[in-house]
py3Dmol code that shows the C-alpha trace and the ligand (Angstrom):
import py3Dmol

protein = """\
ATOM      1  CA  MET A   1     -17.545 -11.023  -1.277  1.00  0.00           C
ATOM      2  CA  THR A   2     -15.904 -14.271  -2.161  1.00  0.00           C
ATOM      3  CA  ASN A   3     -17.011 -17.806  -1.422  1.00  0.00           C
ATOM      4  CA  LYS A   4     -14.531 -18.462   1.457  1.00  0.00           C
ATOM      5  CA  PRO A   5     -13.660 -16.225   4.362  1.00  0.00           C
ATOM      6  CA  ARG A   6     -10.365 -14.384   3.506  1.00  0.00           C
ATOM      7  CA  PRO A   7      -7.875 -14.871   6.418  1.00  0.00           C
ATOM      8  CA  PHE A   8      -6.514 -11.327   5.860  1.00  0.00           C
ATOM      9  CA  ILE A   9      -9.864  -9.671   6.434  1.00  0.00           C
ATOM     10  CA  LEU A  10     -10.848  -9.686  10.165  1.00  0.00           C
ATOM     11  CA  ALA A  11     -14.542  -9.111   9.464  1.00  0.00           C
ATOM     12  CA  GLU A  12     -14.753 -12.243   7.344  1.00  0.00           C
ATOM     13  CA  THR A  13     -12.376 -14.583   9.144  1.00  0.00           C
ATOM     14  CA  ASN A  14     -12.969 -16.635  12.346  1.00  0.00           C
ATOM     15  CA  TRP A  15     -11.199 -17.530  15.564  1.00  0.00           C
ATOM     16  CA  LYS A  16     -10.419 -21.043  14.311  1.00  0.00           C
ATOM     17  CA  SER A  17      -8.210 -19.411  11.625  1.00  0.00           C
ATOM     18  CA  VAL A  18      -7.075 -16.362  13.635  1.00  0.00           C
ATOM     19  CA  LYS A  19      -5.626 -18.378  16.501  1.00  0.00           C
ATOM     20  CA  GLU A  20      -3.248 -20.177  14.180  1.00  0.00           C
ATOM     21  CA  ILE A  21      -1.736 -17.063  12.600  1.00  0.00           C
ATOM     22  CA  GLN A  22       0.727 -14.501  14.056  1.00  0.00           C
ATOM     23  CA  TYR A  23      -0.207 -11.380  12.181  1.00  0.00           C
ATOM     24  CA  ASP A  24       2.488  -8.714  11.808  1.00  0.00           C
ATOM     25  CA  VAL A  25       0.803  -5.805  10.041  1.00  0.00           C
ATOM     26  CA  ALA A  26      -2.661  -4.616  11.000  1.00  0.00           C
ATOM     27  CA  ILE A  27      -4.253  -2.320   8.384  1.00  0.00           C
ATOM     28  CA  LEU A  28      -6.958   0.131   9.569  1.00  0.00           C
ATOM     29  CA  PRO A  29      -8.869   1.651   6.623  1.00  0.00           C
ATOM     30  CA  TRP A  30     -10.136   5.057   7.528  1.00  0.00           C
ATOM     31  CA  GLY A  31     -12.687   6.984   5.393  1.00  0.00           C
ATOM     32  CA  ALA A  32     -15.317   9.631   5.751  1.00  0.00           C
ATOM     33  CA  THR A  33     -19.074  10.181   5.230  1.00  0.00           C
ATOM     34  CA  GLU A  34     -19.624  13.400   3.396  1.00  0.00           C
ATOM     35  CA  ALA A  35     -21.234  15.108   0.372  1.00  0.00           C
ATOM     36  CA  HIS A  36     -19.332  14.344  -2.894  1.00  0.00           C
ATOM     37  CA  ASN A  37     -20.514  16.969  -5.435  1.00  0.00           C
ATOM     38  CA  TYR A  38     -24.159  16.278  -6.466  1.00  0.00           C
ATOM     39  CA  HIS A  39     -23.518  12.946  -8.202  1.00  0.00           C
ATOM     40  CA  MET A  40     -21.611  10.648  -5.812  1.00  0.00           C
ATOM     41  CA  PRO A  41     -22.584   8.823  -2.653  1.00  0.00           C
ATOM     42  CA  TYR A  42     -21.732  10.098   0.812  1.00  0.00           C
ATOM     43  CA  ALA A  43     -19.647   6.923   1.479  1.00  0.00           C
ATOM     44  CA  THR A  44     -17.506   7.412  -1.570  1.00  0.00           C
ATOM     45  CA  ASP A  45     -14.312   7.463   0.535  1.00  0.00           C
ATOM     46  CA  ASN A  46     -15.303   4.285   2.330  1.00  0.00           C
ATOM     47  CA  TYR A  47     -16.049   2.290  -0.864  1.00  0.00           C
ATOM     48  CA  GLN A  48     -12.671   3.408  -2.313  1.00  0.00           C
ATOM     49  CA  VAL A  49     -10.617   2.710   0.796  1.00  0.00           C
ATOM     50  CA  ASP A  50     -12.301  -0.710   1.232  1.00  0.00           C
ATOM     51  CA  HIS A  51     -11.400  -1.741  -2.277  1.00  0.00           C
ATOM     52  CA  ILE A  52      -7.773  -0.603  -1.868  1.00  0.00           C
ATOM     53  CA  ALA A  53      -7.521  -2.303   1.523  1.00  0.00           C
ATOM     54  CA  TYR A  54      -8.876  -5.658   0.417  1.00  0.00           C
ATOM     55  CA  HIS A  55      -6.948  -5.929  -2.849  1.00  0.00           C
ATOM     56  CA  SER A  56      -3.592  -4.539  -1.633  1.00  0.00           C
ATOM     57  CA  ALA A  57      -3.809  -6.946   1.410  1.00  0.00           C
ATOM     58  CA  GLU A  58      -4.631  -9.884  -0.800  1.00  0.00           C
ATOM     59  CA  ALA A  59      -1.670  -9.198  -3.061  1.00  0.00           C
ATOM     60  CA  ALA A  60       0.660  -8.866  -0.046  1.00  0.00           C
ATOM     61  CA  TRP A  61      -0.737 -11.983   1.616  1.00  0.00           C
ATOM     62  CA  ASN A  62      -0.097 -13.968  -1.541  1.00  0.00           C
ATOM     63  CA  GLN A  63       3.545 -12.927  -1.253  1.00  0.00           C
ATOM     64  CA  GLY A  64       3.722 -14.236   2.386  1.00  0.00           C
ATOM     65  CA  ALA A  65       3.087 -10.972   4.289  1.00  0.00           C
ATOM     66  CA  LYS A  66       1.004 -11.588   7.438  1.00  0.00           C
ATOM     67  CA  VAL A  67      -1.375  -8.676   7.032  1.00  0.00           C
ATOM     68  CA  LEU A  68      -4.809  -8.243   8.633  1.00  0.00           C
ATOM     69  CA  VAL A  69      -7.367  -5.637   7.473  1.00  0.00           C
ATOM     70  CA  LEU A  70      -9.457  -4.328  10.382  1.00  0.00           C
ATOM     71  CA  PRO A  71     -12.991  -2.963   9.787  1.00  0.00           C
ATOM     72  CA  THR A  72     -13.138   0.463   8.240  1.00  0.00           C
ATOM     73  CA  ILE A  73     -13.731   3.485  10.326  1.00  0.00           C
ATOM     74  CA  PRO A  74     -16.452   5.261   8.310  1.00  0.00           C
ATOM     75  CA  PHE A  75     -16.347   8.820   9.703  1.00  0.00           C
ATOM     76  CA  GLY A  76     -13.533  11.373   9.082  1.00  0.00           C
ATOM     77  CA  VAL A  77     -12.591  14.942   9.879  1.00  0.00           C
ATOM     78  CA  ASN A  78     -15.142  17.266   8.352  1.00  0.00           C
ATOM     79  CA  THR A  79     -14.607  20.336  10.562  1.00  0.00           C
ATOM     80  CA  GLY A  80     -14.665  22.570   7.389  1.00  0.00           C
ATOM     81  CA  GLN A  81     -18.081  21.157   6.309  1.00  0.00           C
ATOM     82  CA  LEU A  82     -20.089  21.432   9.553  1.00  0.00           C
ATOM     83  CA  ASP A  83     -22.780  23.393   7.745  1.00  0.00           C
ATOM     84  CA  ILE A  84     -23.316  20.730   5.029  1.00  0.00           C
ATOM     85  CA  PRO A  85     -26.010  18.251   6.119  1.00  0.00           C
ATOM     86  CA  PHE A  86     -24.765  14.929   7.315  1.00  0.00           C
ATOM     87  CA  CYS A  87     -21.082  15.450   6.820  1.00  0.00           C
ATOM     88  CA  MET A  88     -20.411  13.125   9.746  1.00  0.00           C
ATOM     89  CA  ASN A  89     -17.563  15.001  11.352  1.00  0.00           C
ATOM     90  CA  MET A  90     -15.247  13.063  13.685  1.00  0.00           C
ATOM     91  CA  ASN A  91     -12.836  15.298  15.486  1.00  0.00           C
ATOM     92  CA  PRO A  92      -9.110  14.567  15.519  1.00  0.00           C
ATOM     93  CA  SER A  93      -9.230  14.123  19.322  1.00  0.00           C
ATOM     94  CA  THR A  94     -11.839  11.335  18.811  1.00  0.00           C
ATOM     95  CA  GLN A  95      -9.569   9.710  16.179  1.00  0.00           C
ATOM     96  CA  LEU A  96      -6.776   9.677  18.753  1.00  0.00           C
ATOM     97  CA  ALA A  97      -9.076   8.080  21.337  1.00  0.00           C
ATOM     98  CA  ILE A  98     -10.073   5.338  18.894  1.00  0.00           C
ATOM     99  CA  LEU A  99      -6.563   4.722  17.831  1.00  0.00           C
ATOM    100  CA  LYS A 100      -5.393   4.358  21.465  1.00  0.00           C
ATOM    101  CA  ASP A 101      -7.936   1.573  21.973  1.00  0.00           C
ATOM    102  CA  VAL A 102      -7.076  -0.109  18.629  1.00  0.00           C
ATOM    103  CA  CYS A 103      -3.332   0.030  19.454  1.00  0.00           C
ATOM    104  CA  ASP A 104      -3.973  -1.464  22.929  1.00  0.00           C
ATOM    105  CA  VAL A 105      -5.644  -4.476  21.302  1.00  0.00           C
ATOM    106  CA  LEU A 106      -2.850  -4.900  18.749  1.00  0.00           C
ATOM    107  CA  VAL A 107      -0.075  -4.711  21.431  1.00  0.00           C
ATOM    108  CA  ARG A 108      -1.860  -7.296  23.560  1.00  0.00           C
ATOM    109  CA  HIS A 109      -1.812  -9.726  20.625  1.00  0.00           C
ATOM    110  CA  LYS A 110       1.787  -9.012  19.604  1.00  0.00           C
ATOM    111  CA  VAL A 111       1.009  -7.331  16.268  1.00  0.00           C
ATOM    112  CA  GLY A 112       4.139  -5.353  15.481  1.00  0.00           C
ATOM    113  CA  LYS A 113       2.838  -2.819  13.053  1.00  0.00           C
ATOM    114  CA  LEU A 114      -0.249  -0.748  12.283  1.00  0.00           C
ATOM    115  CA  VAL A 115      -0.805   0.955   8.977  1.00  0.00           C
ATOM    116  CA  ILE A 116      -3.637   3.499   8.937  1.00  0.00           C
ATOM    117  CA  LEU A 117      -4.884   3.338   5.350  1.00  0.00           C
ATOM    118  CA  ASN A 118      -6.347   6.791   4.847  1.00  0.00           C
ATOM    119  CA  GLY A 119      -8.986   7.575   2.266  1.00  0.00           C
ATOM    120  CA  HIS A 120      -9.930  11.192   3.082  1.00  0.00           C
ATOM    121  CA  GLY A 121      -7.867  14.274   2.617  1.00  0.00           C
ATOM    122  CA  ALA A 122      -8.802  16.028   5.852  1.00  0.00           C
ATOM    123  CA  ASN A 123      -7.834  13.073   7.987  1.00  0.00           C
ATOM    124  CA  ASN A 124      -4.334  13.870   9.069  1.00  0.00           C
ATOM    125  CA  PHE A 125      -2.735  11.271  11.299  1.00  0.00           C
ATOM    126  CA  VAL A 126       0.798  12.696  11.538  1.00  0.00           C
ATOM    127  CA  SER A 127       0.502  14.375  14.935  1.00  0.00           C
ATOM    128  CA  ILE A 128      -1.602  11.479  16.195  1.00  0.00           C
ATOM    129  CA  ILE A 129       1.130   9.023  15.213  1.00  0.00           C
ATOM    130  CA  ARG A 130       3.751  11.186  17.002  1.00  0.00           C
ATOM    131  CA  GLU A 131       1.599  10.950  20.184  1.00  0.00           C
ATOM    132  CA  LEU A 132       1.005   7.193  19.830  1.00  0.00           C
ATOM    133  CA  ALA A 133       4.737   6.608  19.488  1.00  0.00           C
ATOM    134  CA  GLY A 134       5.169   7.730  23.153  1.00  0.00           C
ATOM    135  CA  LEU A 135       2.321   5.617  24.360  1.00  0.00           C
ATOM    136  CA  PHE A 136       2.990   2.413  22.414  1.00  0.00           C
ATOM    137  CA  PRO A 137       6.771   2.177  21.945  1.00  0.00           C
ATOM    138  CA  ASP A 138       6.501  -1.485  20.757  1.00  0.00           C
ATOM    139  CA  LEU A 139       4.077  -0.700  17.909  1.00  0.00           C
ATOM    140  CA  PHE A 140       5.324   0.684  14.664  1.00  0.00           C
ATOM    141  CA  VAL A 141       2.540   2.962  13.297  1.00  0.00           C
ATOM    142  CA  SER A 142       2.422   4.390   9.790  1.00  0.00           C
ATOM    143  CA  VAL A 143      -0.084   6.186   7.625  1.00  0.00           C
ATOM    144  CA  VAL A 144      -0.649   5.605   3.905  1.00  0.00           C
ATOM    145  CA  ASN A 145      -2.734   8.038   1.927  1.00  0.00           C
ATOM    146  CA  TRP A 146      -3.881   5.662  -0.840  1.00  0.00           C
ATOM    147  CA  PHE A 147      -4.889   8.514  -3.205  1.00  0.00           C
ATOM    148  CA  GLN A 148      -1.259   9.792  -3.211  1.00  0.00           C
ATOM    149  CA  SER A 149       0.332   6.394  -3.619  1.00  0.00           C
ATOM    150  CA  ALA A 150       0.796   6.459  -7.412  1.00  0.00           C
ATOM    151  CA  PRO A 151       1.199   9.074 -10.120  1.00  0.00           C
ATOM    152  CA  LYS A 152      -2.096  10.252 -11.641  1.00  0.00           C
ATOM    153  CA  HIS A 153      -1.234  13.201 -13.879  1.00  0.00           C
ATOM    154  CA  ASP A 154      -0.859  11.005 -16.974  1.00  0.00           C
ATOM    155  CA  ILE A 155      -4.301   9.567 -16.292  1.00  0.00           C
ATOM    156  CA  PHE A 156      -6.496  12.446 -15.351  1.00  0.00           C
ATOM    157  CA  GLU A 157      -6.759  15.782 -17.185  1.00  0.00           C
ATOM    158  CA  GLN A 158      -8.400  17.982 -14.600  1.00  0.00           C
ATOM    159  CA  ALA A 159      -6.729  18.606 -11.223  1.00  0.00           C
ATOM    160  CA  GLY A 160      -8.878  18.505  -8.088  1.00  0.00           C
ATOM    161  CA  ASP A 161      -8.974  17.038  -4.613  1.00  0.00           C
ATOM    162  CA  HIS A 162     -12.607  16.235  -3.807  1.00  0.00           C
ATOM    163  CA  ALA A 163     -15.264  14.567  -5.982  1.00  0.00           C
ATOM    164  CA  ASP A 164     -13.038  15.354  -8.888  1.00  0.00           C
ATOM    165  CA  GLU A 165     -12.178  13.568 -12.112  1.00  0.00           C
ATOM    166  CA  MET A 166     -10.079  11.015 -10.190  1.00  0.00           C
ATOM    167  CA  GLU A 167     -12.762  10.149  -7.545  1.00  0.00           C
ATOM    168  CA  THR A 168     -15.514  10.110 -10.159  1.00  0.00           C
ATOM    169  CA  SER A 169     -13.477   7.699 -12.337  1.00  0.00           C
ATOM    170  CA  VAL A 170     -12.797   5.461  -9.418  1.00  0.00           C
ATOM    171  CA  MET A 171     -16.454   5.288  -8.421  1.00  0.00           C
ATOM    172  CA  LEU A 172     -17.503   4.761 -12.038  1.00  0.00           C
ATOM    173  CA  HIS A 173     -15.374   1.613 -11.913  1.00  0.00           C
ATOM    174  CA  LEU A 174     -16.312   0.389  -8.403  1.00  0.00           C
ATOM    175  CA  ALA A 175     -20.061   1.242  -8.123  1.00  0.00           C
ATOM    176  CA  PRO A 176     -21.498   2.942 -11.212  1.00  0.00           C
ATOM    177  CA  GLU A 177     -25.044   2.124 -10.092  1.00  0.00           C
ATOM    178  CA  LEU A 178     -24.580   4.579  -7.154  1.00  0.00           C
ATOM    179  CA  LEU A 179     -23.723   7.558  -9.346  1.00  0.00           C
ATOM    180  CA  LEU A 180     -26.059  10.041 -10.899  1.00  0.00           C
ATOM    181  CA  PRO A 181     -25.400  10.870 -14.560  1.00  0.00           C
ATOM    182  CA  LEU A 182     -22.363  13.172 -14.951  1.00  0.00           C
ATOM    183  CA  ALA A 183     -24.701  15.784 -16.537  1.00  0.00           C
ATOM    184  CA  GLU A 184     -26.218  16.214 -13.074  1.00  0.00           C
ATOM    185  CA  ALA A 185     -22.831  16.904 -11.443  1.00  0.00           C
ATOM    186  CA  GLY A 186     -21.657  20.446 -10.631  1.00  0.00           C
ATOM    187  CA  ASP A 187     -18.460  21.740 -12.214  1.00  0.00           C
ATOM    188  CA  GLY A 188     -16.482  21.500  -8.977  1.00  0.00           C
ATOM    189  CA  ALA A 189     -15.145  25.080  -9.427  1.00  0.00           C
ATOM    190  CA  THR A 190     -13.444  26.393  -6.240  1.00  0.00           C
ATOM    191  CA  LYS A 191     -12.283  29.768  -4.904  1.00  0.00           C
ATOM    192  CA  LYS A 192      -8.773  30.044  -3.687  1.00  0.00           C
ATOM    193  CA  PHE A 193      -7.276  32.162  -0.946  1.00  0.00           C
ATOM    194  CA  THR A 194      -5.436  35.139  -2.293  1.00  0.00           C
ATOM    195  CA  PRO A 195      -2.445  35.508   0.127  1.00  0.00           C
ATOM    196  CA  LYS A 196       0.555  34.007  -1.562  1.00  0.00           C
ATOM    197  CA  GLY A 197       1.675  31.869   1.397  1.00  0.00           C
ATOM    198  CA  TYR A 198      -1.384  29.645   1.171  1.00  0.00           C
ATOM    199  CA  ASN A 199      -0.801  28.869  -2.573  1.00  0.00           C
ATOM    200  CA  GLU A 200       2.896  28.293  -2.082  1.00  0.00           C
ATOM    201  CA  GLY A 201       2.179  25.839   0.718  1.00  0.00           C
ATOM    202  CA  TRP A 202       4.078  27.482   3.553  1.00  0.00           C
ATOM    203  CA  ALA A 203       0.913  28.917   5.111  1.00  0.00           C
ATOM    204  CA  TRP A 204      -2.091  26.710   5.764  1.00  0.00           C
ATOM    205  CA  THR A 205      -5.631  27.146   7.118  1.00  0.00           C
ATOM    206  CA  GLN A 206      -8.691  25.070   6.745  1.00  0.00           C
ATOM    207  CA  ARG A 207     -10.848  25.906   3.732  1.00  0.00           C
ATOM    208  CA  PRO A 208     -14.372  27.073   4.612  1.00  0.00           C
ATOM    209  CA  TRP A 209     -16.026  24.561   2.269  1.00  0.00           C
ATOM    210  CA  THR A 210     -19.368  26.260   1.557  1.00  0.00           C
ATOM    211  CA  LYS A 211     -17.629  29.539   0.804  1.00  0.00           C
ATOM    212  CA  ILE A 212     -15.162  28.007  -1.689  1.00  0.00           C
ATOM    213  CA  THR A 213     -17.480  25.583  -3.707  1.00  0.00           C
ATOM    214  CA  LYS A 214     -21.132  25.662  -4.646  1.00  0.00           C
ATOM    215  CA  ASP A 215     -21.654  21.971  -5.289  1.00  0.00           C
ATOM    216  CA  THR A 216     -19.302  20.609  -2.493  1.00  0.00           C
ATOM    217  CA  GLY A 217     -16.885  19.376  -5.164  1.00  0.00           C
ATOM    218  CA  SER A 218     -13.259  20.541  -5.781  1.00  0.00           C
ATOM    219  CA  GLY A 219     -12.222  19.655  -9.276  1.00  0.00           C
ATOM    220  CA  ASP A 220     -14.194  19.109 -12.514  1.00  0.00           C
ATOM    221  CA  PRO A 221     -15.590  15.558 -12.599  1.00  0.00           C
ATOM    222  CA  SER A 222     -16.871  15.721 -16.248  1.00  0.00           C
ATOM    223  CA  LEU A 223     -14.015  13.721 -17.859  1.00  0.00           C
ATOM    224  CA  GLY A 224     -14.223  10.807 -15.426  1.00  0.00           C
ATOM    225  CA  THR A 225     -14.418   7.310 -16.864  1.00  0.00           C
ATOM    226  CA  ALA A 226     -14.378   3.863 -15.358  1.00  0.00           C
ATOM    227  CA  GLU A 227     -11.362   2.896 -17.450  1.00  0.00           C
ATOM    228  CA  LYS A 228      -9.258   5.717 -15.903  1.00  0.00           C
ATOM    229  CA  GLY A 229     -10.480   4.705 -12.469  1.00  0.00           C
ATOM    230  CA  LYS A 230      -9.357   1.095 -12.872  1.00  0.00           C
ATOM    231  CA  ILE A 231      -5.907   2.117 -14.130  1.00  0.00           C
ATOM    232  CA  PHE A 232      -5.354   4.309 -11.081  1.00  0.00           C
ATOM    233  CA  LEU A 233      -6.647   1.867  -8.555  1.00  0.00           C
ATOM    234  CA  ASP A 234      -4.574  -0.951  -9.937  1.00  0.00           C
ATOM    235  CA  ARG A 235      -1.465   1.287  -9.723  1.00  0.00           C
ATOM    236  CA  CYS A 236      -2.195   2.220  -6.126  1.00  0.00           C
ATOM    237  CA  ILE A 237      -2.873  -1.424  -5.206  1.00  0.00           C
ATOM    238  CA  GLU A 238       0.435  -2.494  -6.613  1.00  0.00           C
ATOM    239  CA  HIS A 239       2.372   0.236  -4.731  1.00  0.00           C
ATOM    240  CA  ILE A 240       0.620  -0.277  -1.430  1.00  0.00           C
ATOM    241  CA  SER A 241       0.876  -4.104  -1.536  1.00  0.00           C
ATOM    242  CA  THR A 242       4.597  -3.749  -2.208  1.00  0.00           C
ATOM    243  CA  PHE A 243       4.870  -1.412   0.819  1.00  0.00           C
ATOM    244  CA  TYR A 244       3.179  -4.050   3.034  1.00  0.00           C
ATOM    245  CA  VAL A 245       5.584  -6.737   1.774  1.00  0.00           C
ATOM    246  CA  GLU A 246       8.550  -4.389   2.420  1.00  0.00           C
ATOM    247  CA  ILE A 247       7.594  -3.768   6.079  1.00  0.00           C
ATOM    248  CA  ALA A 248       6.030  -7.148   7.059  1.00  0.00           C
ATOM    249  CA  GLY A 249       8.137  -9.430   9.245  1.00  0.00           C
ATOM    250  CA  LYS A 250      10.945  -6.855   9.608  1.00  0.00           C
ATOM    251  CA  SER A 251      12.178  -5.046  12.671  1.00  0.00           C
ATOM    252  CA  ILE A 252      12.542  -1.259  12.465  1.00  0.00           C
ATOM    253  CA  ASP A 253      16.303  -1.710  12.363  1.00  0.00           C
ATOM    254  CA  ASN A 254      15.861  -3.743   9.193  1.00  0.00           C
ATOM    255  CA  LEU A 255      13.914  -0.966   7.662  1.00  0.00           C
ATOM    256  CA  LEU A 256      16.827   1.463   7.835  1.00  0.00           C
ATOM    257  CA  LYS A 257      20.127   1.680   5.994  1.00  0.00           C
TER     258      LYS A 257
END
"""
ligand_1 = """\
1
ZN
Zn -13.701 11.556 -1.366
"""
view = py3Dmol.view(width=600, height=400)
view.addModel(protein, "pdb")
view.setStyle({"model": 0}, {"cartoon": {"style": "trace"}})
view.addModel(ligand_1, "xyz")
view.setStyle({"model": 1}, {"stick": {}})
view.zoomTo()
view.show()
């Protein structure tokens, strides 16, 4: 929290400021509330996506982009973790219903673009965006998966995709007081499907989470450090803020060549 309300964060700003600004890009951070191995908080995805949202919007705002961060949606798709206590599943159809209402507000107030800033791997907005395109032809809707927005293989040694070295590093940077000691984390080992198609990416099915991992993690968190987390976050913020600057104030025709 800063001393003054930031005009690019709706939750902080006020109508006196808002009524003077024609925002062009609304940013809707979308997280999840779910178990993250033994050592990290349930709202890990929300802490991460909030940080990315605020800092990437600030950098874009300082370059003249009229961006507005909406309050974060804290629940994500957890249909593969229904048997893990308090994984707060929100179905894709509910996400569509929420987005229809958000888009309606944005169109009424002549916001041209919506970027869903996604912070949870099982949130998949592609088919939802296709449906929204038919309902809101004047709104340009995109999704950004922040965790895929910058290279990470030169930072992190262990691959993973949930509560792994990357997420542990990011949280050690953002909120170390909320993490248990790494000695209390599980190893994040996972079972993989054996049919070749799943591993080559041309077949897909949902992973039954409690059958593939004992500790709810996917990826070994043991080499996580705050320094690695900061390097990765800063890279992602730079890429995402540049993306906002690239799309802000432009018509779709001006985004093509
Ligand atoms: Zn996560």
